[in-house]
Backbone atoms as SQL, in Angstrom:
CREATE TABLE atoms (id INTEGER PRIMARY KEY, chain TEXT, resi INTEGER, resn TEXT, atom TEXT, x REAL, y REAL, z REAL);
INSERT INTO atoms VALUES
  (1, 'A', 1, 'MET', 'N', -2.811, -1.286, 15.794),
  (2, 'A', 1, 'MET', 'CA', -1.030, -1.065, 14.963),
  (3, 'A', 1, 'MET', 'C', -1.402, 1.166, 16.308),
  (4, 'A', 2, 'ILE', 'N', -0.271, 0.488, 16.652),
  (5, 'A', 2, 'ILE', 'CA', 0.476, 2.186, 17.256),
  (6, 'A', 2, 'ILE', 'C', 1.019, 2.493, 16.352),
  (7, 'A', 3, 'ARG', 'N', 1.231, 4.133, 15.742),
  (8, 'A', 3, 'ARG', 'CA', 2.312, 5.256, 15.142),
  (9, 'A', 3, 'ARG', 'C', 2.717, 5.744, 15.623),
  (10, 'A', 4, 'LYS', 'N', 3.728, 6.890, 15.609),
  (11, 'A', 4, 'LYS', 'CA', 4.410, 7.854, 15.722),
  (12, 'A', 4, 'LYS', 'C', 4.046, 8.994, 15.054),
  (13, 'A', 5, 'LEU', 'N', 3.056, 9.911, 15.279),
  (14, 'A', 5, 'LEU', 'CA', 2.923, 11.172, 14.462),
  (15, 'A', 5, 'LEU', 'C', 4.271, 11.978, 14.743),
  (16, 'A', 6, 'LYS', 'N', 4.201, 12.915, 13.543),
  (17, 'A', 6, 'LYS', 'CA', 5.111, 13.395, 13.214),
  (18, 'A', 6, 'LYS', 'C', 5.460, 14.360, 14.356),
  (19, 'A', 7, 'THR', 'N', 4.046, 14.822, 15.418),
  (20, 'A', 7, 'THR', 'CA', 3.954, 15.546, 16.111),
  (21, 'A', 7, 'THR', 'C', 4.856, 15.314, 17.712),
  (22, 'A', 8, 'GLY', 'N', 4.826, 14.213, 17.928),
  (23, 'A', 8, 'GLY', 'CA', 4.995, 13.488, 19.010),
  (24, 'A', 8, 'GLY', 'C', 4.236, 12.313, 19.738),
  (25, 'A', 9, 'GLU', 'N', 3.210, 12.570, 19.406),
  (26, 'A', 9, 'GLU', 'CA', 1.905, 11.494, 19.888),
  (27, 'A', 9, 'GLU', 'C', 1.518, 10.554, 19.344),
  (28, 'A', 10, 'PHE', 'N', 0.964, 9.561, 19.644),
  (29, 'A', 10, 'PHE', 'CA', 1.191, 8.012, 18.942),
  (30, 'A', 10, 'PHE', 'C', -1.243, 8.205, 19.001),
  (31, 'A', 11, 'ARG', 'N', -0.891, 7.920, 17.656),
  (32, 'A', 11, 'ARG', 'CA', -2.455, 7.468, 17.523),
  (33, 'A', 11, 'ARG', 'C', -2.517, 6.075, 17.153),
  (34, 'A', 12, 'ILE', 'N', -3.008, 4.666, 17.435),
  (35, 'A', 12, 'ILE', 'CA', -3.822, 3.863, 17.247),
  (36, 'A', 12, 'ILE', 'C', -4.256, 3.154, 16.172),
  (37, 'A', 13, 'TYR', 'N', -4.683, 2.492, 15.472),
  (38, 'A', 13, 'TYR', 'CA', -4.919, 2.501, 14.141),
  (39, 'A', 13, 'TYR', 'C', -5.491, 1.111, 14.245),
  (40, 'A', 14, 'SER', 'N', -7.245, 0.834, 13.510),
  (41, 'A', 14, 'SER', 'CA', -7.499, -0.565, 13.135),
  (42, 'A', 14, 'SER', 'C', -6.362, -1.870, 12.878),
  (43, 'A', 15, 'ARG', 'N', -6.474, -2.589, 12.824),
  (44, 'A', 15, 'ARG', 'CA', -5.727, -3.554, 12.310),
  (45, 'A', 15, 'ARG', 'C', -5.521, -3.929, 10.741),
  (46, 'A', 16, 'HIS', 'N', -7.474, -4.045, 10.557),
  (47, 'A', 16, 'HIS', 'CA', -7.632, -3.938, 9.050),
  (48, 'A', 16, 'HIS', 'C', -8.349, -2.696, 8.509),
  (49, 'A', 17, 'GLU', 'N', -7.887, -2.867, 6.878),
  (50, 'A', 17, 'GLU', 'CA', -8.222, -1.765, 6.125),
  (51, 'A', 17, 'GLU', 'C', -9.763, -1.282, 5.735),
  (52, 'A', 18, 'ASP', 'N', -10.076, -0.138, 6.414),
  (53, 'A', 18, 'ASP', 'CA', -11.438, -0.074, 5.681),
  (54, 'A', 18, 'ASP', 'C', -12.060, -0.444, 4.122),
  (55, 'A', 19, 'PRO', 'N', -12.373, -1.401, 4.030),
  (56, 'A', 19, 'PRO', 'CA', -12.973, -1.776, 2.778),
  (57, 'A', 19, 'PRO', 'C', -13.923, -1.090, 1.919),
  (58, 'A', 20, 'ARG', 'N', -14.667, 0.835, 2.682),
  (59, 'A', 20, 'ARG', 'CA', -14.833, 1.746, 2.187),
  (60, 'A', 20, 'ARG', 'C', -13.860, 2.433, 1.225),
  (61, 'A', 21, 'THR', 'N', -13.405, 2.788, 2.585),
  (62, 'A', 21, 'THR', 'CA', -11.927, 4.201, 2.744),
  (63, 'A', 21, 'THR', 'C', -11.253, 3.512, 2.056),
  (64, 'A', 22, 'GLY', 'N', -10.563, 2.066, 2.250),
  (65, 'A', 22, 'GLY', 'CA', -9.235, 1.638, 2.139),
  (66, 'A', 22, 'GLY', 'C', -7.909, 1.622, 2.605),
  (67, 'A', 23, 'LYS', 'N', -8.633, 2.699, 4.076),
  (68, 'A', 23, 'LYS', 'CA', -7.344, 3.060, 5.123),
  (69, 'A', 23, 'LYS', 'C', -7.964, 2.410, 6.798),
  (70, 'A', 24, 'ARG', 'N', -7.351, 2.799, 7.252),
  (71, 'A', 24, 'ARG', 'CA', -7.580, 1.927, 7.901),
  (72, 'A', 24, 'ARG', 'C', -7.795, 3.010, 9.121),
  (73, 'A', 25, 'LYS', 'N', -8.932, 3.081, 10.014),
  (74, 'A', 25, 'LYS', 'CA', -8.974, 3.512, 11.157),
  (75, 'A', 25, 'LYS', 'C', -8.840, 4.178, 12.423),
  (76, 'A', 26, 'ASN', 'N', -8.797, 5.605, 12.569),
  (77, 'A', 26, 'ASN', 'CA', -8.126, 5.981, 13.742),
  (78, 'A', 26, 'ASN', 'C', -8.901, 6.162, 14.653),
  (79, 'A', 27, 'LEU', 'N', -8.249, 5.322, 15.914),
  (80, 'A', 27, 'LEU', 'CA', -9.525, 4.530, 16.885),
  (81, 'A', 27, 'LEU', 'C', -8.920, 5.639, 18.166),
  (82, 'A', 28, 'GLY', 'N', -8.232, 6.223, 18.039),
  (83, 'A', 28, 'GLY', 'CA', -7.291, 6.976, 19.250),
  (84, 'A', 28, 'GLY', 'C', -6.001, 7.977, 19.232),
  (85, 'A', 29, 'THR', 'N', -6.092, 9.022, 19.709),
  (86, 'A', 29, 'THR', 'CA', -4.720, 10.192, 19.677),
  (87, 'A', 29, 'THR', 'C', -4.242, 10.304, 21.293),
  (88, 'A', 30, 'PHE', 'N', -3.126, 9.739, 21.457),
  (89, 'A', 30, 'PHE', 'CA', -1.865, 9.495, 23.499),
  (90, 'A', 30, 'PHE', 'C', -1.070, 10.470, 22.698),
  (91, 'A', 31, 'ALA', 'N', -1.115, 11.078, 23.657),
  (92, 'A', 31, 'ALA', 'CA', 0.225, 11.340, 24.687),
  (93, 'A', 31, 'ALA', 'C', 1.599, 10.617, 24.092),
  (94, 'A', 32, 'THR', 'N', 1.271, 9.691, 25.050),
  (95, 'A', 32, 'THR', 'CA', 2.443, 8.809, 25.879),
  (96, 'A', 32, 'THR', 'C', 2.097, 7.351, 24.674),
  (97, 'A', 33, 'ARG', 'N', 3.228, 7.156, 24.662),
  (98, 'A', 33, 'ARG', 'CA', 2.708, 5.177, 23.816),
  (99, 'A', 33, 'ARG', 'C', 2.158, 4.478, 25.365),
  (100, 'A', 34, 'GLU', 'N', 2.825, 4.488, 26.140),
  (101, 'A', 34, 'GLU', 'CA', 1.971, 4.110, 27.547),
  (102, 'A', 34, 'GLU', 'C', 0.438, 4.218, 27.907),
  (103, 'A', 35, 'LYS', 'N', 0.182, 4.779, 27.331),
  (104, 'A', 35, 'LYS', 'CA', -1.217, 5.445, 27.798),
  (105, 'A', 35, 'LYS', 'C', -2.410, 5.011, 26.302),
  (106, 'A', 36, 'ALA', 'N', -1.348, 4.909, 25.386),
  (107, 'A', 36, 'ALA', 'CA', -1.880, 4.320, 23.563),
  (108, 'A', 36, 'ALA', 'C', -1.883, 2.663, 24.079),
  (109, 'A', 37, 'GLU', 'N', -1.224, 2.468, 24.284),
  (110, 'A', 37, 'GLU', 'CA', -1.375, 0.580, 24.859),
  (111, 'A', 37, 'GLU', 'C', -2.079, 0.407, 26.049),
  (112, 'A', 38, 'GLU', 'N', -2.222, 0.918, 27.168),
  (113, 'A', 38, 'GLU', 'CA', -3.433, 1.097, 27.516),
  (114, 'A', 38, 'GLU', 'C', -4.566, 1.277, 27.130),
  (115, 'A', 39, 'HIS', 'N', -5.075, 1.190, 26.317),
  (116, 'A', 39, 'HIS', 'CA', -6.355, 1.832, 25.571),
  (117, 'A', 39, 'HIS', 'C', -5.668, 1.131, 24.267),
  (118, 'A', 40, 'GLU', 'N', -5.207, 0.555, 23.594),
  (119, 'A', 40, 'GLU', 'CA', -5.353, -0.354, 22.598),
  (120, 'A', 40, 'GLU', 'C', -5.354, -2.380, 23.136),
  (121, 'A', 41, 'ARG', 'N', -5.253, -2.189, 24.744),
  (122, 'A', 41, 'ARG', 'CA', -5.878, -3.841, 25.715),
  (123, 'A', 41, 'ARG', 'C', -6.887, -3.527, 25.667),
  (124, 'A', 42, 'ALA', 'N', -7.427, -2.318, 26.112),
  (125, 'A', 42, 'ALA', 'CA', -8.495, -2.039, 26.597),
  (126, 'A', 42, 'ALA', 'C', -9.734, -2.404, 24.905),
  (127, 'A', 43, 'ILE', 'N', -9.396, -1.368, 24.195),
  (128, 'A', 43, 'ILE', 'CA', -10.465, -2.253, 23.062),
  (129, 'A', 43, 'ILE', 'C', -10.204, -3.598, 22.883),
  (130, 'A', 44, 'GLN', 'N', -8.958, -4.678, 22.592),
  (131, 'A', 44, 'GLN', 'CA', -8.875, -6.081, 21.919),
  (132, 'A', 44, 'GLN', 'C', -10.022, -6.360, 23.132),
  (133, 'A', 45, 'TYR', 'N', -10.142, -6.003, 24.273),
  (134, 'A', 45, 'TYR', 'CA', -10.170, -7.165, 25.902),
  (135, 'A', 45, 'TYR', 'C', -12.260, -6.854, 25.088),
  (136, 'A', 46, 'PHE', 'N', -12.696, -5.571, 24.925),
  (137, 'A', 46, 'PHE', 'CA', -14.316, -5.247, 24.336),
  (138, 'A', 46, 'PHE', 'C', -14.444, -5.673, 23.110),
  (139, 'A', 47, 'LYS', 'N', -13.676, -6.412, 22.106),
  (140, 'A', 47, 'LYS', 'CA', -13.696, -6.600, 21.621),
  (141, 'A', 47, 'LYS', 'C', -14.080, -8.209, 21.442),
  (142, 'A', 48, 'GLN', 'N', -13.439, -8.475, 22.600),
  (143, 'A', 48, 'GLN', 'CA', -14.016, -9.953, 22.562),
  (144, 'A', 48, 'GLN', 'C', -15.252, -10.554, 23.510),
  (145, 'A', 49, 'ARG', 'N', -15.778, -9.431, 23.869),
  (146, 'A', 49, 'ARG', 'CA', -16.685, -9.325, 24.542),
  (147, 'A', 49, 'ARG', 'C', -18.529, -8.936, 23.389);
């Protein structure tokens, strides 16, 4: 899940909440949405391996 921050950057969060903390994990922060989407595709690819 990609969200835009107040600073204008984009952050990737995990799709499911962490049961220990009740929050979503931060999977990276990027300057542009395109870079964030590119990295999210890489995350999804490696999750299948």
